[in-house]
ROSE-4610 file (N, C-alpha, C; in Angstrom, 1 decimal, always signed):
// ROSE-4610
residu = [M/M/M/I/I/I/R/R/R/Y/Y/Y/L/L/L/L/L/L/V/V/V/V/V/V/V/V/V/L/L/L/L/L/L/I/I/I/A/A/A/A/A/A/Y/Y/Y/P/P/P/A/A/A/W/W/W/L/L/L/A/A/A/F/F/F/T/T/T/I/I/I/W/W/W/R/R/R/Q/Q/Q/S/S/S/H/H/H/R/R/R/D/D/D/E/E/E/L/L/L/H/H/H/R/R/R/A/A/A/D/D/D/A/A/A/I/I/I/V/V/V/V/V/V/L/L/L/G/G/G/A/A/A/A/A/A/Q/Q/Q/Y/Y/Y/N/N/N/G/G/G/V/V/V/P/P/P/S/S/S/P/P/P/V/V/V/F/F/F/K/K/K/A/A/A/R/R/R/L/L/L/D/D/D/H/H/H/A/A/A/R/R/R/F/F/F/L/L/L/Y/Y/Y/Q/Q/Q/N/N/N/G/G/G/Y/Y/Y/S/S/S/H/H/H/T/T/T/V/V/V/I/I/I/V/V/V/T/T/T/G/G/G/G/G/G/K/K/K/E/E/E/P/P/P/G/G/G/D/D/D/N/N/N/F/F/F/T/T/T/E/E/E/A/A/A/E/E/E/A/A/A/A/A/A/R/R/R/K/K/K/Y/Y/Y/L/L/L/E/E/E/S/S/S/Q/Q/Q/G/G/G/I/I/I/P/P/P/A/A/A/D/D/D/H/H/H/I/I/I/L/L/L/G/G/G/Q/Q/Q/N/N/N/V/V/V/G/G/G/R/R/R/N/N/N/T/T/T/L/L/L/Q/Q/Q/S/S/S/M/M/M/K/K/K/S/S/S/V/V/V/H/H/H/Q/Q/Q/V/V/V/A/A/A/V/V/V/R/R/R/H/H/H/H/H/H/I/I/I/E/E/E/S/S/S/V/V/V/L/L/L/L/L/L/V/V/V/S/S/S/D/D/D/P/P/P/L/L/L/H/H/H/S/S/S/E/E/E/R/R/R/I/I/I/K/K/K/T/T/T/E/E/E/A/A/A/S/S/S/D/D/D/L/L/L/G/G/G/F/F/F/Q/Q/Q/P/P/P/V/V/V/Y/Y/Y/T/T/T/S/S/S/P/P/P/D/D/D/S/S/S/Y/Y/Y/V/V/V/E/E/E/L/L/L/N/N/N/R/R/R/S/S/S/R/R/R/A/A/A/T/T/T/K/K/K/A/A/A/G/G/G/E/E/E/L/L/L/L/L/L/H/H/H/E/E/E/T/T/T/A/A/A/S/S/S/L/L/L/L/L/L/L/L/L/Y/Y/Y/K/K/K/L/L/L/L/L/L/K/K/K/R/R/R]
num = [1/1/1/2/2/2/3/3/3/4/4/4/5/5/5/6/6/6/7/7/7/8/8/8/9/9/9/10/10/10/11/11/11/12/12/12/13/13/13/14/14/14/15/15/15/16/16/16/17/17/17/18/18/18/19/19/19/20/20/20/21/21/21/22/22/22/23/23/23/24/24/24/25/25/25/26/26/26/27/27/27/28/28/28/29/29/29/30/30/30/31/31/31/32/32/32/33/33/33/34/34/34/35/35/35/36/36/36/37/37/37/38/38/38/39/39/39/40/40/40/41/41/41/42/42/42/43/43/43/44/44/44/45/45/45/46/46/46/47/47/47/48/48/48/49/49/49/50/50/50/51/51/51/52/52/52/53/53/53/54/54/54/55/55/55/56/56/56/57/57/57/58/58/58/59/59/59/60/60/60/61/61/61/62/62/62/63/63/63/64/64/64/65/65/65/66/66/66/67/67/67/68/68/68/69/69/69/70/70/70/71/71/71/72/72/72/73/73/73/74/74/74/75/75/75/76/76/76/77/77/77/78/78/78/79/79/79/80/80/80/81/81/81/82/82/82/83/83/83/84/84/84/85/85/85/86/86/86/87/87/87/88/88/88/89/89/89/90/90/90/91/91/91/92/92/92/93/93/93/94/94/94/95/95/95/96/96/96/97/97/97/98/98/98/99/99/99/100/100/100/101/101/101/102/102/102/103/103/103/104/104/104/105/105/105/106/106/106/107/107/107/108/108/108/109/109/109/110/110/110/111/111/111/112/112/112/113/113/113/114/114/114/115/115/115/116/116/116/117/117/117/118/118/118/119/119/119/120/120/120/121/121/121/122/122/122/123/123/123/124/124/124/125/125/125/126/126/126/127/127/127/128/128/128/129/129/129/130/130/130/131/131/131/132/132/132/133/133/133/134/134/134/135/135/135/136/136/136/137/137/137/138/138/138/139/139/139/140/140/140/141/141/141/142/142/142/143/143/143/144/144/144/145/145/145/146/146/146/147/147/147/148/148/148/149/149/149/150/150/150/151/151/151/152/152/152/153/153/153/154/154/154/155/155/155/156/156/156/157/157/157/158/158/158/159/159/159/160/160/160/161/161/161/162/162/162/163/163/163/164/164/164/165/165/165/166/166/166/167/167/167/168/168/168/169/169/169/170/170/170/171/171/171/172/172/172/173/173/173/174/174/174/175/175/175/176/176/176/177/177/177/178/178/178/179/179/179/180/180/180/181/181/181/182/182/182/183/183/183/184/184/184/185/185/185/186/186/186/187/187/187/188/188/188/189/189/189/190/190/190/191/191/191/192/192/192/193/193/193]
x = [+0.8/+0.0/+0.9/+1.9/+2.8/+3.5/+3.9/+4.5/+3.6/+2.3/+1.4/+1.2/+1.1/+1.0/+2.2/+3.4/+4.6/+4.6/+4.2/+4.1/+3.1/+2.0/+1.0/+1.6/+2.3/+2.9/+3.9/+4.7/+5.8/+5.2/+4.1/+3.4/+2.8/+2.2/+1.7/+2.8/+3.9/+5.0/+5.7/+5.6/+6.3/+5.5/+4.2/+3.4/+3.7/+3.8/+4.3/+5.7/+6.5/+7.9/+7.8/+7.0/+6.8/+6.3/+5.3/+4.7/+5.8/+6.6/+7.7/+8.6/+8.9/+9.8/+9.2/+7.9/+7.2/+7.1/+6.9/+6.9/+8.3/+9.3/+10.7/+11.0/+10.7/+11.0/+10.2/+9.0/+8.2/+8.7/+9.3/+9.8/+11.0/+11.6/+12.8/+12.5/+11.2/+10.8/+10.2/+10.6/+10.0/+9.4/+8.1/+7.4/+6.9/+7.8/+7.5/+6.8/+5.5/+4.7/+3.6/+3.2/+2.1/+0.8/+0.0/-1.3/-2.3/-3.6/-4.7/-4.5/-4.0/-3.8/-2.7/-2.0/-1.0/-1.8/-1.7/-2.4/-1.4/-1.6/-0.7/-1.4/-0.9/-1.4/-1.1/-2.1/-1.9/-1.0/-0.6/+0.2/+0.0/+0.7/+0.5/+0.7/-0.2/+0.0/-0.2/+0.4/+0.3/-0.3/-1.5/-2.3/-2.1/-2.3/-2.2/-0.9/+0.2/+1.5/+1.9/+2.2/+2.6/+3.8/+3.8/+4.9/+6.0/+7.3/+8.4/+8.0/+7.4/+7.0/+6.0/+5.0/+4.0/+4.6/+5.4/+6.1/+6.9/+7.6/+8.4/+7.5/+6.4/+5.4/+4.9/+4.6/+4.0/+5.1/+6.3/+7.4/+7.6/+7.5/+7.7/+6.5/+5.3/+4.1/+4.3/+4.8/+5.1/+6.1/+7.1/+8.1/+7.5/+6.6/+5.9/+5.0/+4.3/+3.4/+4.2/+5.2/+6.0/+6.7/+6.9/+7.6/+6.6/+5.3/+4.3/+3.8/+3.9/+3.4/+1.9/+1.3/-0.2/-0.4/-1.6/-2.1/-3.0/-3.2/-4.2/-3.5/-3.6/-3.1/-4.3/-4.4/-5.4/-4.7/-5.2/-4.6/-5.7/-5.1/-6.0/-5.8/-6.8/-6.6/-7.6/-8.1/-9.0/-8.3/-8.9/-8.3/-8.5/-7.6/-7.7/-8.5/-9.1/-9.8/-9.0/-9.5/-8.8/-8.1/-7.9/-7.3/-8.1/-7.5/-8.3/-8.3/-7.4/-7.4/-7.3/-7.8/-7.6/-6.3/-5.8/-4.5/-4.7/-5.8/-6.0/-6.0/-6.6/-6.6/-5.1/-4.4/-3.0/-2.2/-2.5/-1.8/-2.1/-3.4/-3.9/-3.2/-3.2/-2.6/-1.1/-0.4/+1.0/+1.3/+0.6/+0.8/+0.5/-0.6/-0.9/+0.3/+0.8/+1.9/+3.2/+3.2/+4.4/+4.1/+3.0/+2.8/+1.8/+1.2/+0.3/-1.1/-1.7/-3.0/-4.1/-4.9/-6.0/-6.9/-7.2/-8.1/-7.4/-6.2/-5.5/-5.4/-5.9/-5.8/-7.2/-7.4/-8.6/-8.4/-9.4/-9.1/-10.3/-10.0/-11.0/-10.6/-11.5/-11.2/-11.6/-11.7/-12.1/-11.0/-11.0/-10.0/-9.0/-9.1/-8.2/-7.2/-7.3/-6.3/-6.2/-5.3/-5.0/-6.2/-6.9/-8.0/-9.1/-9.5/-10.5/-10.1/-8.9/-8.4/-8.5/-8.1/-8.1/-9.6/-10.5/-11.9/-12.4/-12.0/-12.5/-11.9/-10.6/-10.0/-10.7/-11.2/-11.9/-13.2/-13.9/-15.1/-14.8/-13.7/-13.3/-13.0/-12.3/-11.9/-13.0/-14.0/-15.2/-15.9/-16.0/-16.7/-15.9/-14.6/-13.7/-13.2/-13.7/-13.3/-11.8/-11.3/-9.9/-9.8/-8.9/-8.7/-7.3/-6.3/-4.9/-4.4/-3.6/-3.0/-1.6/-0.9/+0.5/+0.5/+0.8/+0.6/+1.9/+1.8/+2.9/+2.8/+3.7/+3.7/+5.2/+5.3/+6.7/+7.0/+8.3/+8.6/+8.0/+8.0/+7.5/+6.0/+5.3/+3.9/+3.4/+4.3/+3.9/+3.2/+3.6/+3.0/+1.5/+1.3/-0.1/-1.0/-0.6/-1.4/-1.7/-0.7/-0.8/-1.8/-1.8/-2.7/-4.1/-4.3/-5.6/-6.2/-5.4/-5.8/-6.2/-5.5/-5.8/-7.1/-7.3/-8.6/-9.8/-9.6/-10.7/-11.0/-10.2/-10.5/-9.7/-8.7/-7.8/-6.9/-6.8/-5.9/-5.4/-4.1/-3.1/-2.8/-2.0/-1.6/-0.1/+0.5/+1.9/+2.2/+3.4/+3.9/+5.2/+5.3/+6.5/+6.8/+7.5/+7.7/+8.6/+8.3/+9.3/+10.6/+11.5/+12.9/+13.1/+13.6/+14.0/+15.3/+16.1/+17.3/+17.0/+16.0/+15.7/+15.3/+14.6/+14.0/+15.0/+16.1/+17.2/+16.7/+16.0/+15.4/+16.5/+16.5/+17.4/+17.0/+17.9/+17.6/+16.5/+16.6/+15.6/+14.2/+14.1/+12.8/+12.3/+13.2/+12.7/+12.3/+13.0/+12.6/+11.3/+11.0/+9.7/+8.6/+8.9/+7.9/+7.6/+8.7/+8.5/+7.6/+7.8/+7.0/+5.5/+5.3/+4.0/+3.3/+4.0/+3.4/+3.1/+4.0/+3.7/+2.4/+2.3/+1.1/-0.1/+0.0/-1.1/-1.6/-0.6/-0.9/-1.5/-1.0/-1.5/-3.0/-3.3/-4.6/-5.5/-5.0/-5.9/-6.2/-5.2/-5.4/-6.3/-6.3/-7.1/-8.6/-8.7/-10.0/-10.5/-9.7/-10.0/-10.3/-9.6/-9.7/-8.4]
y = [-1.2/+0.0/+1.3/+1.3/+2.4/+2.6/+1.5/+1.6/+2.3/+1.9/+2.6/+4.0/+4.3/+5.7/+6.5/+6.0/+6.6/+6.9/+5.9/+6.1/+7.2/+7.3/+8.3/+9.7/+9.8/+11.1/+11.5/+10.5/+10.8/+11.3/+10.6/+11.0/+12.4/+12.7/+14.1/+15.1/+14.8/+15.8/+15.9/+14.8/+14.8/+15.6/+15.7/+16.3/+17.8/+18.6/+20.0/+20.1/+19.2/+19.2/+19.0/+18.1/+17.8/+19.1/+19.7/+20.9/+22.0/+22.2/+23.2/+22.9/+21.6/+21.2/+21.6/+21.3/+21.6/+23.1/+23.8/+25.3/+25.8/+25.3/+25.7/+25.4/+24.1/+23.6/+24.5/+24.8/+25.6/+27.0/+27.5/+28.9/+29.1/+28.0/+28.0/+27.7/+27.6/+27.4/+28.6/+28.9/+30.0/+29.3/+29.1/+28.3/+29.3/+29.9/+30.8/+30.1/+30.5/+29.8/+30.8/+30.8/+31.6/+31.1/+32.1/+31.8/+32.8/+32.5/+33.5/+34.8/+34.7/+35.9/+35.8/+36.9/+37.0/+37.5/+36.9/+37.3/+37.8/+39.0/+39.6/+39.7/+38.9/+39.0/+40.3/+40.9/+42.2/+42.1/+43.3/+43.5/+44.9/+45.3/+46.7/+47.8/+48.8/+50.0/+51.2/+52.3/+53.5/+54.6/+54.9/+55.9/+55.9/+54.7/+54.5/+54.1/+54.1/+53.8/+52.4/+51.5/+50.2/+50.2/+49.3/+49.1/+48.5/+48.4/+47.8/+46.3/+45.6/+44.2/+44.2/+45.0/+45.0/+45.5/+46.5/+47.0/+46.0/+45.1/+44.1/+43.1/+42.8/+41.9/+42.5/+43.8/+44.5/+44.7/+44.9/+45.1/+43.7/+42.6/+41.3/+41.0/+41.4/+41.2/+42.0/+43.2/+44.1/+43.4/+42.8/+42.1/+41.0/+40.2/+39.1/+39.5/+40.6/+41.2/+41.6/+42.4/+42.9/+41.8/+40.7/+39.6/+38.6/+39.0/+38.2/+37.0/+36.9/+35.7/+35.7/+36.9/+37.1/+38.6/+38.8/+40.1/+40.7/+39.9/+40.3/+40.2/+41.2/+41.2/+41.4/+40.5/+40.6/+41.1/+42.2/+42.7/+42.5/+42.2/+41.8/+42.6/+42.5/+43.0/+44.1/+44.0/+45.0/+46.1/+46.6/+47.7/+47.4/+47.9/+47.9/+49.1/+49.0/+50.1/+51.4/+52.5/+53.7/+54.0/+53.0/+53.1/+53.9/+54.7/+55.5/+54.7/+53.7/+52.9/+51.5/+50.6/+49.2/+48.9/+47.7/+47.2/+47.1/+46.6/+46.5/+47.9/+48.9/+50.2/+50.8/+50.6/+51.0/+50.3/+49.0/+48.2/+48.6/+48.8/+49.3/+50.6/+51.6/+52.9/+52.7/+51.9/+51.7/+51.1/+50.0/+49.3/+50.2/+51.0/+52.0/+53.0/+53.4/+54.4/+53.8/+52.4/+51.7/+51.3/+51.8/+51.5/+50.4/+49.7/+48.7/+49.3/+49.1/+49.8/+49.4/+50.3/+50.1/+48.9/+48.8/+47.7/+46.3/+46.2/+45.0/+44.6/+45.4/+45.2/+45.0/+43.8/+43.5/+43.5/+43.9/+44.0/+43.5/+43.1/+42.8/+43.5/+44.3/+45.2/+44.6/+43.3/+42.7/+41.7/+41.2/+40.2/+40.8/+40.3/+40.8/+39.6/+38.5/+37.4/+36.7/+35.8/+35.1/+34.4/+33.6/+32.8/+33.7/+34.7/+35.6/+36.3/+36.7/+37.3/+36.2/+35.0/+34.0/+33.7/+33.6/+33.4/+34.5/+35.7/+36.9/+36.9/+36.5/+36.3/+35.3/+34.2/+33.2/+33.8/+34.6/+35.2/+36.1/+36.9/+37.7/+36.8/+35.7/+34.8/+34.2/+33.8/+33.1/+34.1/+35.4/+36.4/+36.6/+36.5/+36.8/+35.5/+34.3/+33.1/+32.8/+33.1/+32.8/+31.5/+30.6/+29.3/+29.1/+29.5/+29.3/+30.6/+30.4/+31.6/+31.4/+32.6/+32.7/+33.6/+33.0/+33.7/+34.4/+35.6/+36.4/+36.8/+36.4/+36.8/+36.6/+36.5/+36.2/+34.8/+34.4/+33.0/+32.0/+32.3/+31.4/+31.3/+32.2/+32.3/+31.4/+31.0/+30.3/+29.0/+28.2/+26.9/+27.0/+27.9/+28.1/+28.7/+29.7/+30.3/+29.3/+28.5/+27.5/+26.4/+26.0/+25.0/+25.6/+26.8/+27.4/+27.6/+28.1/+28.3/+27.0/+25.9/+24.6/+24.1/+24.3/+23.9/+24.6/+25.9/+26.7/+26.3/+25.5/+25.1/+25.7/+26.5/+27.0/+25.9/+25.8/+24.8/+25.3/+25.2/+24.9/+26.1/+25.9/+26.9/+26.9/+28.1/+28.3/+29.4/+29.4/+30.5/+31.1/+32.4/+33.1/+34.1/+33.8/+34.7/+35.9/+36.9/+38.0/+37.6/+38.5/+38.1/+38.7/+37.8/+38.2/+39.1/+39.0/+39.7/+41.2/+41.6/+43.1/+43.6/+42.7/+43.2/+43.1/+42.3/+42.2/+41.7/+40.6/+40.1/+39.2/+39.3/+38.5/+37.0/+36.2/+34.8/+34.6/+35.4/+35.3/+35.7/+36.7/+37.1/+35.9/+35.3/+34.2/+33.0/+32.8/+31.6/+31.9/+33.1/+33.5/+33.3/+33.7/+33.6/+32.1/+31.3/+29.8/+29.2/+29.6/+29.1/+29.6/+30.9/+31.4/+30.7/+30.5/+29.8/+28.3/+27.7/+26.3/+26.2/+27.1/+27.1/+27.4/+28.4/+28.8/+27.7/+27.0/+25.9/+24.7/+24.4/+23.4/+23.7/+24.9/+25.3/+25.2/+25.6/+25.6/+24.1/+23.2/+21.8/+21.1/+21.5/+20.9/+21.4/+22.8/+23.4/+24.1/+24.2/+24.9/+26.3/+26.9/+28.4/+29.0]
z = [+0.0/+0.0/+0.0/+0.8/+0.9/-0.4/-1.1/-2.4/-3.4/-3.4/-4.4/-4.1/-2.8/-2.3/-2.8/-2.6/-3.1/-4.6/-5.3/-6.8/-7.2/-6.5/-6.8/-6.4/-5.3/-4.9/-5.9/-6.4/-7.4/-8.7/-9.1/-10.3/-10.2/-9.1/-8.9/-8.9/-8.3/-8.3/-9.7/-10.5/-11.8/-12.8/-12.7/-13.7/-13.8/-12.7/-12.9/-13.5/-13.1/-13.7/-15.2/-15.6/-17.1/-17.7/-17.1/-17.7/-17.8/-16.8/-16.8/-18.0/-18.2/-19.3/-20.6/-20.8/-22.1/-22.3/-21.3/-21.4/-21.8/-21.2/-21.5/-22.9/-23.3/-24.7/-25.7/-25.5/-26.5/-26.6/-25.4/-25.4/-26.3/-26.7/-27.6/-29.0/-29.3/-30.7/-31.3/-32.5/-33.3/-34.5/-34.5/-35.5/-36.7/-37.3/-38.4/-39.5/-39.7/-40.7/-41.1/-42.3/-42.8/-42.1/-41.7/-41.1/-41.5/-41.2/-41.5/-40.7/-39.5/-38.7/-37.8/-37.5/-36.4/-35.2/-34.1/-32.9/-31.9/-31.4/-30.4/-29.1/-28.1/-26.8/-26.1/-25.5/-24.8/-23.6/-23.2/-22.0/-21.6/-20.5/-20.0/-21.0/-20.8/-21.6/-20.7/-21.0/-20.1/-20.9/-20.7/-21.3/-22.8/-23.4/-24.8/-25.4/-24.5/-25.0/-24.5/-25.4/-25.0/-24.0/-23.0/-22.1/-22.9/-22.4/-23.2/-23.5/-22.6/-22.9/-24.1/-24.0/-25.1/-26.4/-26.3/-27.5/-28.2/-27.4/-28.0/-28.8/-28.2/-28.9/-30.2/-30.1/-31.3/-32.4/-32.0/-33.0/-33.7/-32.9/-33.5/-34.5/-34.1/-35.0/-36.3/-36.1/-37.3/-38.2/-37.7/-38.4/-39.2/-38.5/-39.2/-40.3/-40.0/-41.0/-42.2/-42.0/-43.1/-43.9/-43.3/-44.0/-44.6/-44.6/-45.3/-44.6/-43.3/-42.6/-42.5/-42.6/-42.7/-43.1/-43.6/-43.9/-42.9/-41.8/-40.8/-39.4/-38.6/-37.2/-36.3/-35.3/-34.3/-33.0/-32.4/-31.2/-30.1/-28.9/-27.8/-26.5/-25.7/-24.3/-23.9/-22.8/-22.2/-21.4/-20.4/-19.6/-18.2/-17.4/-15.9/-15.5/-14.2/-13.7/-13.7/-14.2/-14.3/-15.6/-16.4/-17.7/-18.7/-19.5/-20.5/-21.8/-22.0/-23.2/-22.9/-23.8/-23.7/-24.2/-23.9/-24.5/-26.0/-26.5/-27.9/-28.6/-28.0/-28.6/-28.7/-27.6/-27.6/-28.7/-28.8/-29.9/-31.3/-31.5/-32.8/-33.2/-32.2/-32.5/-32.8/-32.0/-32.2/-33.6/-33.9/-35.2/-36.4/-36.3/-37.4/-37.5/-36.4/-36.5/-37.1/-37.1/-37.7/-39.1/-39.7/-41.1/-41.5/-40.5/-40.8/-41.0/-42.2/-42.5/-41.5/-41.1/-40.1/-40.5/-41.8/-42.2/-42.2/-41.8/-41.7/-40.2/-39.3/-37.9/-37.3/-36.7/-36.0/-34.5/-33.7/-32.3/-31.5/-30.3/-29.3/-28.0/-27.5/-26.4/-25.0/-24.9/-23.7/-23.3/-22.1/-21.7/-20.7/-19.5/-18.5/-18.1/-18.8/-18.7/-20.0/-20.1/-21.3/-21.9/-21.1/-21.6/-22.0/-21.3/-21.8/-23.1/-23.2/-24.5/-25.6/-25.4/-26.5/-26.8/-25.9/-26.2/-27.1/-26.8/-27.6/-29.0/-29.1/-30.4/-31.2/-30.6/-31.3/-31.8/-31.1/-31.6/-32.8/-32.8/-33.9/-35.1/-34.8/-35.9/-36.6/-35.8/-36.4/-37.4/-37.0/-37.8/-39.1/-39.1/-40.2/-40.9/-40.6/-41.2/-41.0/-39.9/-39.6/-38.9/-39.4/-38.8/-38.2/-39.0/-38.5/-37.9/-36.9/-36.2/-35.9/-35.9/-35.5/-34.3/-33.1/-31.9/-31.4/-31.0/-30.5/-29.0/-28.2/-26.8/-26.3/-25.0/-24.5/-24.7/-24.7/-25.0/-24.0/-22.7/-21.7/-21.7/-22.4/-22.5/-23.7/-24.5/-25.8/-25.6/-24.7/-24.5/-24.1/-23.2/-22.7/-23.7/-24.5/-25.5/-26.6/-27.0/-28.0/-27.6/-26.3/-25.8/-25.8/-25.3/-25.3/-26.7/-27.6/-29.0/-29.6/-29.4/-30.0/-29.4/-28.1/-27.4/-27.9/-28.3/-28.9/-30.3/-30.9/-32.3/-33.4/-33.1/-34.1/-34.6/-36.0/-36.6/-37.9/-38.2/-37.2/-36.3/-35.3/-34.3/-34.3/-34.5/-34.4/-33.4/-32.9/-32.0/-32.5/-32.4/-32.7/-31.6/-30.6/-29.5/-29.8/-29.0/-29.1/-28.4/-28.4/-27.9/-26.4/-25.6/-24.3/-24.3/-25.4/-25.5/-25.4/-26.2/-26.3/-24.9/-24.1/-22.8/-21.7/-21.9/-21.0/-19.6/-19.6/-18.4/-17.7/-16.4/-15.6/-15.5/-15.1/-14.9/-13.8/-12.8/-11.7/-12.2/-13.1/-13.6/-14.5/-15.3/-16.2/-15.3/-14.3/-13.4/-12.8/-12.3/-11.8/-12.8/-14.1/-15.1/-15.4/-15.4/-15.6/-14.5/-13.3/-12.2/-12.4/-12.8/-13.0/-14.1/-15.2/-16.4/-16.1/-15.3/-14.9/-14.1/-13.1/-12.3/-13.1/-14.0/-14.8/-15.8/-16.4/-17.3/-16.6/-15.4/-14.6/-14.2/-13.8/-13.4/-14.6/-15.8/-17.0/-17.4/-17.3/-17.7/-16.7/-15.4/-14.4/-14.5/-14.6/-14.4/-15.7/-16.8/-18.0/-17.7/-16.8/-16.6/-16.1]
């Protein structure tokens, strides 16, 4: 009986470690592939100006757009209490200032977390007959967004993360992000939220 209990405990402990490995592995993949839309996950914005993290994502999406990976960019993200702009509005304004035509940018202005944003992207995608997506976010966020997009029915799903080099993040920051993503993905897989 104790042997079986030990095996169960080891399996329970091994699952988060396996998730952490898959998150780390996906963070090192750049799945550059043509898709119906490039989807940029939102991040902080300051009165309509993207934060450095958000700007890195948007710059990478612009690079993908300019290199023909898609002719459509979907921007995401709602707003926090007290904000004058949504993340999607800030993203749209920034991408237009960088030369992407307004009619090539779709947005959804709701979503205060990744899953809410991905569900809203799915609603936009259905209206515009978008099936395949190239997702842009931070490297360690890639596995979770890819999993959620696949579960929502997008096919195929690719990720192309922005670069940590430009943001100059420390190892401690990356380790914290890996722990956060592992917990978030575990919660999603167990509860679908």
